[in-house]
N, C-alpha and C positions, 0 to 999 in steps of 0.2 A: 076176370080174375086179376087180382093185383096184390102187392105186398101189404097195402094199407086197407083197400076196399075193393070189392067187386064192382059196385056201382056207387058213384058219388052224385048226390043231388043237393049237397050242401056246400060246406067249405072244408078243404083240407089244407093246412098250412104248417110250415116249419117241420116237415117230416122227411125222413131219409130211409133209403133201402141200400144197405152196404154189404158187399162181399157175400152175396147170396145168389140163388138161382130158382127160377120157376119154370116148369114145363107143363104146358096145357096140351093134352093129347085127346083127340076125338076119333073114335073108331067109325067104320062104315056101318052105322047102326040105324039109319033112318032114310026113308024115301023123300023126306022133306029137307029143304035147305037148312043148314046148320052153320052157325058162325062161332068162332072163337075170338073173344076180345081179351087181350092180355096186355097189361101195362106194369111198369115198375112200381107205380103208386096205385093206380086203379085201372080196372078193365074198361069201364064205361064212365066217362066223365060228362055229367050233365049239369055240373055246378061250377065251383071255383077252386082251382089248385094254385097255391101261392107259396113261393120260396121253398120248394121241395127239390131233393136231389137223389139221384141214384148213381152209384159207382161201384166198379168191380163186380158187376152183376151179369148174369146170363138169363135171357128170356127166350123161350122156344115155344112157338105156337104151331102145332102140327095137326092139321085137319085132314083126316083120311076118309071123310064122308064123300061118296061119289055123286051125290045128288047135285043138280044144277044150283048155282048161286050159293055154294058153301065156301065161306071165306075164312081166312086166318088173318087177324089184325094184331100186330105187336108194336108197341111204342114204348120208348124209354120212360115216359111219364104216364101216358094213357093209350090203351089200344084204340079207343074211339073217343074223340072230342066232339060233342054233338049238341046242336040246338041251343045257341047262345051261351054255351059254356066257355070258360076261359082258363088258360094255363099261362101263368106269368111268373117271371123270375125263377125259372127251374132249369135244371141241366141233367144230362146223363153223360158219364165220363168214365175213363179207366180208374184204377185204384190208387190215386194219389201218387205216392213215391214208389209203389210196387209196380212190377211189370205186367200185372194182370190186366187183360183187356175186357171191356164191357162188350157183350155181343147181344144184338137184338135180331132174332131170326124167326121167320115164318115160312110155312110150306103147305101145299094143298095137293090133292089128287087132280091132275090137270085134265082127266077124261070128261069131267062134268062141264057143261056149258056155263061160262061166267064164273068159274071157280078161280079166285084170285087170292094171292097172299100179299100182304102189305106190311112192310117194316119201316119204321121211321124213328129217328133219334129222339123226338119228343112225342109224336103221335103217329099211330098207324094210319088212321083216317081222321080228317077233320071236316066237319059239315056245319056250315053256318055258325062258326065259332071263332074264338080268338086264341092266338099264340103270340105272346109278347115278351120281349126281354129274356129269351131262352137261348141256350146253346147246347150242342152235343158234340162229343168226340168218340162216340161208341162205334163199333164195327157193325155195319148194317148188312143183313143177309136176307134176301127174299127168293122165292122160287124161280129157278132159271128159265122155266117154261111159261109161267103165268104170274110173275111177281112184280110188284112195284116197290121201289126203295127210294127214300129221300133222307137227307141229313137232318131235316126238321120234321117233315111229314111225308109219308109215302103217297098219299092220295087226298085230293080235295074234291068233294062231291058237289058242293054248292058254294056260293060266295063266302069267303072267309077273310079274316084280317090276320096277316102275319107281319109283325113289325119288330125291328131291332133284334134280329136273331142271327146267330152265327153257327154255321156248320163246319166244324173242325175235324170231321170224320176222316180217317185215313183211307177207308175203303167202303164202297157200297157195291153190292152185287145183286143181280136179278135180271129181269127182262126189260122193264121200263124204269129208267132212273133219272134223277136230277140231284144236283148238290143240295138244293134247298127242298124242292118238292119233286117227287118222282113223276106223278101224273095228275093232270087237272082236267076234269070233264070239259069237253069242247062247249063253248058258249057260256060257261060260268065264269064270271069275272071276279077274281078276288083282289083285295087290296094288299099288296106285298111291297113293303118299303123298308129301307135301311137294313137289308139282309146281306150277308157276306158268306162266301164259301172258301174252304181250303183249296188253294190253287194246285196243291200237290195231291189232292184226293184221287184215288184210283177208282174209276168206274169200270166194272167188269167188261172185258172185251166182248164184242158182238152184241151188246145190249143196245136198246133203242133209247137214246137220250134226247131225241128231237122234241118230244112233248114235255120234257122236264123243265123245271125252273132252276137256273144255274147261278144267277146272281154275279155281282162283282167278286173277284177272287182276292184272297189275302194270304199271307204266309203265316205259318204257325208262330214264328217269332214276333209277329205284330199283333197277336191275338188280344193282348190286353187293351189295345186301343178300342176294341169293339165290345167290351163288356160294359153294360149300362147299369 
């Protein structure tokens, strides 16, 4: 589910989603695993997203299905960025000169084995894909018991390329966190270069940040140096 498309297998360019909200809610209605893919532009990106922006928005992916491996993925641009897809020159941010904050949130029922929520400033999960020349300053909220949160992506499942990205988020909360990427599957080596994170970012107390990718730190005042 997304403001522009549920699934992109082509090209989305020069689009924006402004001052709106999307809530995706899934009840406990199946014994099979069920996933929510929610993005500010599209839910599942299998194509190319270029020069798109979201700001002053609220995304909420709420998966109440108790079956194992039921996930909630929420991303500022795409919930899932998958299989040689790319997101380039995109951002998620608050509302310009207004005080309204952009919030990207996901939650799950943690009783199921492998039930995970993933919230990322650009993508909830990225798998064998590209995120390049992107930035986010949205507030990131994932499940406190079984959630991953990252300023650019919450979770990398296979080798990815993340390049020239800046995480300016004020706050990220959840269980497994990182300023750039919240969690990366052990043994999967991604190419992550020229990325920077807000040195004053708040990572929720008690969370596990040891597996996250945190990057060199920058100040908000210097952020224009890192826009490509």
